[in-house]
GUZAVEX-317506 format. One record per residue (C-alpha): x, y, z. Coordinates in pm, 1 decimal. Example, Ala and Ser with C-alpha at 12.3 -4.5 7.8 and 13.67 -1.06 7.14 Angstrom:
REM GUZAVEX-317506
MARGU        x        y        z
MARGU   1230.0   -450.0    780.0
MARGU   1367.0   -106.0    714.0
This chain:
REM GUZAVEX-317506
MARGU        x        y        z
MARGU  12360.8   8548.6   8870.2
MARGU  12182.2   8681.9   8550.1
MARGU  11817.5   8845.6   8532.3
MARGU  11622.0   8684.0   8295.1
MARGU  11426.7   8842.2   8022.1
MARGU  11107.7   8961.6   8075.7
MARGU  10967.9   8695.7   7786.8
MARGU  11084.0   8407.5   8043.5
MARGU  11010.7   8269.3   8354.9
MARGU  11223.0   8084.2   8587.1
MARGU  11029.0   7771.8   8600.7
MARGU  10803.3   7739.3   8275.3
MARGU  10599.5   7484.9   8214.9
MARGU  10605.5   7598.6   7837.2
MARGU  10854.4   7693.9   7653.4
MARGU  10878.7   7833.3   7318.1
MARGU  11212.5   7882.5   7062.3
MARGU  11206.3   8084.4   6767.6
MARGU  10872.8   7948.9   6680.1
MARGU  10719.6   8000.9   6326.4
MARGU  10408.1   7947.0   6133.3
MARGU  10253.4   7999.5   5798.0
MARGU  10042.7   7918.6   5603.7
MARGU  10125.8   7925.4   5241.3
MARGU  10251.0   8273.1   5163.4
MARGU  10098.1   8434.8   5478.2
MARGU  10282.6   8439.0   5797.5
MARGU  10097.2   8381.0   6130.4
MARGU  10378.4   8335.7   6371.7
MARGU  10733.5   8453.0   6319.9
MARGU  11039.3   8369.8   6508.4
MARGU  10896.0   8422.5   6861.7
MARGU  11072.1   8305.8   7128.8
MARGU  10913.7   8298.5   7548.2
MARGU  10807.1   8096.3   7814.6
MARGU  10522.2   8051.6   8085.6
MARGU  10497.8   7928.9   8409.2
MARGU  10236.7   7879.2   8740.6
MARGU   9936.9   8196.3   8707.8
MARGU   9784.8   8417.4   8461.3
MARGU  10001.7   8545.9   8176.1
MARGU   9809.0   8768.9   7870.9
MARGU   9905.1   8683.8   7514.2
MARGU   9808.3   9065.7   7411.7
MARGU   9770.0   9160.9   7053.6
MARGU   9527.0   9308.2   6784.7
MARGU   9292.5   9054.2   6603.8
MARGU   9557.2   8873.5   6365.3
MARGU   9870.3   8938.1   6556.1
MARGU   9885.9   8518.7   6558.3
MARGU   9742.9   8469.7   6949.2
MARGU   9530.4   8196.8   6833.6
MARGU   9793.8   7996.7   6605.0
MARGU  10101.9   8036.6   6912.1
MARGU   9768.2   7941.3   7114.9
MARGU   9695.7   7648.5   6913.1
MARGU  10050.6   7573.1   6915.6
MARGU  10121.2   7555.9   7250.3
MARGU   9807.0   7318.4   7259.2
MARGU   9929.3   7056.3   6999.3
MARGU   9674.7   7097.4   6798.5
MARGU   9885.3   7256.6   6468.5
MARGU  10259.7   7188.7   6403.5
MARGU  10495.6   7495.7   6441.8
MARGU  10660.7   7557.0   6072.8
MARGU  10997.1   7586.7   6268.3
MARGU  11161.7   7591.4   6596.0
MARGU  11116.3   7442.6   6925.6
MARGU  10773.0   7451.6   7194.4
MARGU  10783.2   7195.9   7498.8
MARGU  10474.6   7195.9   7720.5
MARGU  10520.9   6996.1   8080.0
MARGU  10866.7   6865.7   7883.6
MARGU  10722.8   6712.6   7613.6
MARGU  10611.1   6774.1   7277.1
MARGU  10251.5   6797.7   7258.5
MARGU  10261.8   6672.7   6883.1
MARGU  10484.0   6365.3   6987.0
MARGU  10335.6   6298.4   7352.2
MARGU   9942.7   6264.0   7337.6
MARGU   9921.3   6147.9   7713.2
MARGU   9990.6   6590.1   7747.9
MARGU   9638.2   6579.5   7636.7
MARGU   9489.1   6443.5   7965.2
MARGU   9694.7   6701.5   8164.6
MARGU   9650.3   7037.1   7965.3
MARGU   9285.7   7211.7   7902.4
MARGU   9140.1   7470.7   7613.5
MARGU   8891.5   7727.2   7567.0
MARGU   8919.6   7807.7   7228.1
MARGU   8775.4   8149.1   7022.2
MARGU   8506.0   7955.7   6808.9
MARGU   8230.9   7780.0   6915.9
MARGU   8320.8   7430.9   6922.0
MARGU   8018.0   7293.9   7077.2
MARGU   7778.7   7012.5   6980.7
MARGU   7483.9   7157.6   6996.8
MARGU   7225.1   6859.5   7020.1
MARGU   7453.2   6774.0   7301.1
MARGU   7345.4   6888.4   7678.5
MARGU   7582.5   7081.9   7858.5
MARGU   7587.3   6781.8   8073.7
MARGU   7652.4   6531.7   7816.4
MARGU   7913.2   6759.6   7627.0
MARGU   8165.7   6786.0   7971.7
MARGU   8122.1   6420.3   8056.7
MARGU   8197.1   6362.1   7676.5
MARGU   8543.3   6579.3   7741.1
MARGU   8621.8   6391.7   8051.1
MARGU   8603.3   6058.3   7873.1
MARGU   8779.0   6226.7   7574.5
MARGU   9100.4   6284.9   7848.7
MARGU   9087.1   5944.0   8023.3
MARGU   8903.2   6085.5   8361.7
MARGU   8835.5   5805.0   8581.4
MARGU   8497.9   5932.6   8672.4
MARGU   8385.7   6186.5   8412.0
MARGU   8014.5   6148.6   8536.1
MARGU   8157.0   6311.3   8957.0
MARGU   8426.0   6568.7   8741.2
MARGU   8161.9   6711.5   8478.8
MARGU   7917.7   6776.4   8748.2
MARGU   8204.8   6943.5   8996.3
MARGU   8359.2   7109.4   8640.6
MARGU   7968.8   7231.0   8603.0
MARGU   7954.5   7383.3   8967.6
MARGU   8262.3   7607.2   8892.1
MARGU   8121.6   7776.3   8621.1
MARGU   7725.9   7809.9   8762.0
MARGU   7617.5   7577.4   8513.0
MARGU   7347.4   7381.1   8685.2
MARGU   7060.8   7544.8   8640.9
MARGU   7118.6   7456.1   8264.2
MARGU   7306.9   7143.2   8275.5
MARGU   7048.1   6930.5   8134.4
MARGU   6959.3   7168.2   7878.9
MARGU   7063.2   7112.0   7495.7
MARGU   7358.3   7370.7   7380.8
MARGU   7176.9   7485.8   7083.5
MARGU   6921.2   7673.3   7342.5
MARGU   7236.6   7846.8   7552.7
MARGU   7305.1   8192.4   7486.8
MARGU   7654.1   8253.1   7374.4
MARGU   7773.7   8337.9   7747.1
MARGU   7647.7   8072.1   7824.6
MARGU   7825.6   7839.2   7552.3
MARGU   8157.4   8035.4   7683.8
MARGU   8094.8   7897.2   8039.6
MARGU   8026.1   7524.6   7929.5
MARGU   8350.5   7548.2   7707.3
MARGU   8518.7   7633.2   8007.7
MARGU   8358.9   7359.7   8218.1
MARGU   8502.2   7151.5   7948.9
MARGU   8847.8   7261.4   7967.8
MARGU   8833.0   7158.6   8306.3
MARGU   8687.1   6849.4   8353.6
MARGU   9012.8   6704.4   8313.8
MARGU   9151.4   6910.4   8607.4
MARGU   9415.3   7056.8   8402.1
MARGU   9779.3   7174.0   8501.8
MARGU   9813.0   7422.2   8231.8
MARGU   9457.0   7628.2   8081.1
MARGU   9469.0   7785.7   7771.1
MARGU   9176.3   8061.0   7710.1
MARGU   9094.9   8197.5   7341.2
MARGU   8899.0   8502.1   7455.0
MARGU   8757.1   8336.3   7718.3
MARGU   8465.0   8599.3   7817.0
MARGU   8316.3   8644.7   7510.4
MARGU   7964.5   8705.9   7529.2
MARGU   7959.9   8658.4   7939.6
MARGU   7717.5   8977.1   8109.0
MARGU   7945.8   9152.6   8347.6
MARGU   7798.8   8912.0   8639.5
MARGU   7950.6   8640.5   8477.1
MARGU   8268.1   8781.1   8392.5
MARGU   8348.2   8899.0   8767.6
MARGU   8279.6   8490.5   8814.4
MARGU   8472.6   8367.9   8550.3
MARGU   8783.5   8602.7   8654.3
MARGU   8767.5   8452.9   9035.7
MARGU   8787.1   8120.1   8892.1
MARGU   9106.6   8151.5   8668.7
MARGU   9216.9   8365.4   8950.2
MARGU   9191.4   8068.0   9183.2
MARGU   9389.9   7796.9   8918.8
MARGU   9633.6   8110.2   8921.8
MARGU   9692.1   8079.4   9353.8
MARGU   9688.2   7673.0   9279.4
MARGU   9968.8   7675.0   9076.7
MARGU   9833.4   7600.4   8722.6
MARGU   9933.8   7775.1   8402.6
MARGU   9692.4   8018.5   8281.9
MARGU   9730.6   8226.4   7907.5
MARGU   9433.6   8407.7   7848.2
MARGU   9441.5   8554.2   7467.0
MARGU   9232.6   8875.8   7400.3
MARGU   9242.3   9159.9   7213.0
MARGU   9038.5   9359.0   7524.1
MARGU   9256.3   9502.5   7658.8
MARGU   9036.3   9580.0   8003.7
MARGU   9015.2   9201.4   8058.4
MARGU   9365.7   9136.3   8004.0
MARGU   9447.1   9380.7   8279.6
MARGU   9225.8   9251.6   8504.7
MARGU   9313.6   8888.7   8478.1
MARGU   9695.1   8875.7   8378.7
MARGU   9976.9   8995.1   8610.5
MARGU  10254.0   8945.9   8346.0
MARGU  10207.8   9006.9   7966.0
MARGU  10319.3   8897.7   7603.4
MARGU  10233.2   9138.8   7362.3
MARGU  10255.8   9027.4   6968.5
MARGU  10180.4   9243.9   6685.4
MARGU  10193.6   9133.1   6309.4
MARGU  10322.7   8784.3   6426.9
MARGU  10588.7   8869.3   6677.0
MARGU  10674.2   8934.6   7012.7
MARGU  10618.3   9322.8   7066.0
MARGU  10714.3   9330.3   7478.4
MARGU  10690.7   9182.4   7753.7
MARGU  10637.5   9237.7   8128.7
MARGU  10370.8   9428.5   8344.6
MARGU  10184.7   9713.2   8159.9
MARGU  10398.5   9930.9   8360.7
MARGU  10708.2   9767.2   8237.6
MARGU  10668.9   9748.4   7928.1
MARGU  10508.6  10140.6   7894.0
MARGU  10905.3  10167.4   8030.9
MARGU  11088.7  10006.0   7733.3
MARGU  10902.0  10233.9   7491.8
MARGU  11195.7  10511.4   7635.9
MARGU  11187.9  10738.6   7338.5
MARGU  10773.7  10785.5   7340.6
MARGU  10691.9  11040.1   7647.5
MARGU  10474.1  10983.8   7935.1
MARGU  10128.5  11182.3   7969.6
MARGU  10026.2  11309.1   8286.2
MARGU   9719.6  11452.8   8439.3
MARGU   9779.2  11754.1   8680.5
MARGU   9482.2  11894.9   8819.5
MARGU   9599.0  12257.0   9032.4
MARGU   9426.7  12604.1   9128.8
MARGU   9575.1  12812.5   8921.5
MARGU   9686.9  12549.1   8590.5
MARGU   9811.1  12775.2   8363.1
MARGU  10059.1  12958.9   8568.5
MARGU  10192.4  12598.4   8616.7
MARGU  10169.2  12537.3   8343.9
MARGU  10389.5  12823.7   8252.4
MARGU  10656.3  12718.5   8494.7
MARGU  10651.8  12375.3   8374.9
MARGU  10734.3  12446.8   7961.8
MARGU  11076.6  12590.1   8152.5
MARGU  11189.3  12193.7   8318.3
MARGU  11451.3  12034.0   8110.9
MARGU  11206.6  11723.3   8188.5
MARGU  10911.9  11840.9   8042.7
MARGU  10843.2  11819.7   7621.9
MARGU  10462.1  11964.7   7582.8
MARGU  10245.1  12101.8   7818.6
MARGU   9911.2  12139.7   7746.4
MARGU   9570.5  12314.3   7900.4
MARGU   9219.5  12168.5   7839.9
MARGU   8920.5  12218.7   8060.6
MARGU   9133.7  12380.5   8304.2
MARGU   9354.5  12031.7   8346.4
MARGU   9679.2  12014.2   8280.4
MARGU   9823.8  11767.0   8020.5
MARGU  10137.9  11671.5   8051.9
MARGU  10451.7  11480.4   7858.7
MARGU  10764.2  11410.3   8048.4
MARGU  11057.8  11183.5   7924.4
MARGU  11094.4  11097.4   8277.4
MARGU  10814.9  11027.9   8535.1
MARGU  11033.7  10987.7   8853.4
MARGU  11216.9  11365.7   8751.7
MARGU  10913.3  11499.0   8735.2
MARGU  10797.5  11352.3   9052.7
MARGU  11022.8  11501.3   9226.8
MARGU  11063.3  11822.4   9085.2
MARGU  10688.8  11931.6   9088.3
MARGU  10540.8  11955.9   9499.8
MARGU  10898.3  12221.6   9534.9
MARGU  10790.6  12388.0   9194.3
MARGU  10400.4  12429.1   9290.8
MARGU  10534.6  12534.0   9663.4
MARGU  10746.4  12811.6   9526.7
MARGU  10479.9  12927.1   9272.7
MARGU  10229.9  12912.0   9591.0
MARGU  10014.2  12681.3   9359.6
MARGU   9763.7  12416.8   9533.8
MARGU   9803.0  12061.5   9339.8
MARGU   9452.3  11798.4   9373.9
MARGU   9580.1  11570.9   9146.1
MARGU   9895.3  11385.0   8945.3
MARGU   9845.1  11080.3   8768.5
MARGU  10001.5  10958.5   8444.8
MARGU   9744.8  10860.6   8192.9
MARGU   9901.0  10589.5   8010.2
MARGU  10070.5  10325.0   8233.8
MARGU   9735.0  10077.9   8158.2
MARGU   9757.7   9841.7   7871.4
MARGU   9514.6  10086.3   7647.3
MARGU   9780.8  10281.1   7578.6
MARGU  10127.4   9977.1   7571.3
MARGU   9845.4   9825.4   7289.7
MARGU   9817.4  10185.2   7120.2
MARGU  10163.7  10275.3   7132.3
MARGU  10269.6   9878.4   7014.6
MARGU  10041.6   9879.0   6690.5
MARGU  10038.1  10218.1   6565.2
MARGU  10385.3  10329.9   6773.8
MARGU  10219.0  10671.5   6960.1
């Protein structure tokens, strides 16, 4: 059985095939193919990478210039009933300031055709912890509060698919923890959650799978370690703490898998082409030199380093 590319999932709820979008002479998304399924997928990339444009096409808000896109087995531009099954938290402040929080969420419920808008709104508002502020006008909300009421508005129709564009903007640390746990709970329930962000720490806390975009194109897909492993021409950086660092550094320089060794404040920073070979070789080398290792830690398996490689190639 042929294994799927990391850009695709086995049971997709969203399928994207050679999607492009241009605005006049500007190409925002170029020939992107991927799919999304139940769970949380992070859509990662710098500002201007095309993430928001791709999300808006998935949400049915704008038409692709070329390519094919289906959500829940239908074209969101042709079948408006799909809007009853999806939710969107846009990056911009798409709220009516003159409405109270409760009125805003109930209005969303009515637009989605929810049978009992009042009850659904109360449940969604409670889920984001906005019950105490629900009767206040949105124009008096802080940025974090507006963000949470937008999330409530997206959840009010109990969506199967949820699009989140920079969903933690303005939220304080406590609110961020609560929202992240809410998104994880939705994923555990089998919903498809797509989180777009340029904030690497956020993506890493929320998503187990990452679709990375740069300059409108799909740059990489998989988890952070898998994406990093795909860049075979870029050496891994490893931090090594030892009781005699310079002696160990000199010995490592003679090893085939080592590209470079740097000693900074008595800590070794090693570049290697193969983490596995280094891990197998290092303990025996240290024993032979009577050197005690106190820490061996990869420095660049996080999304921070992946992002740096994707954008800057270094």
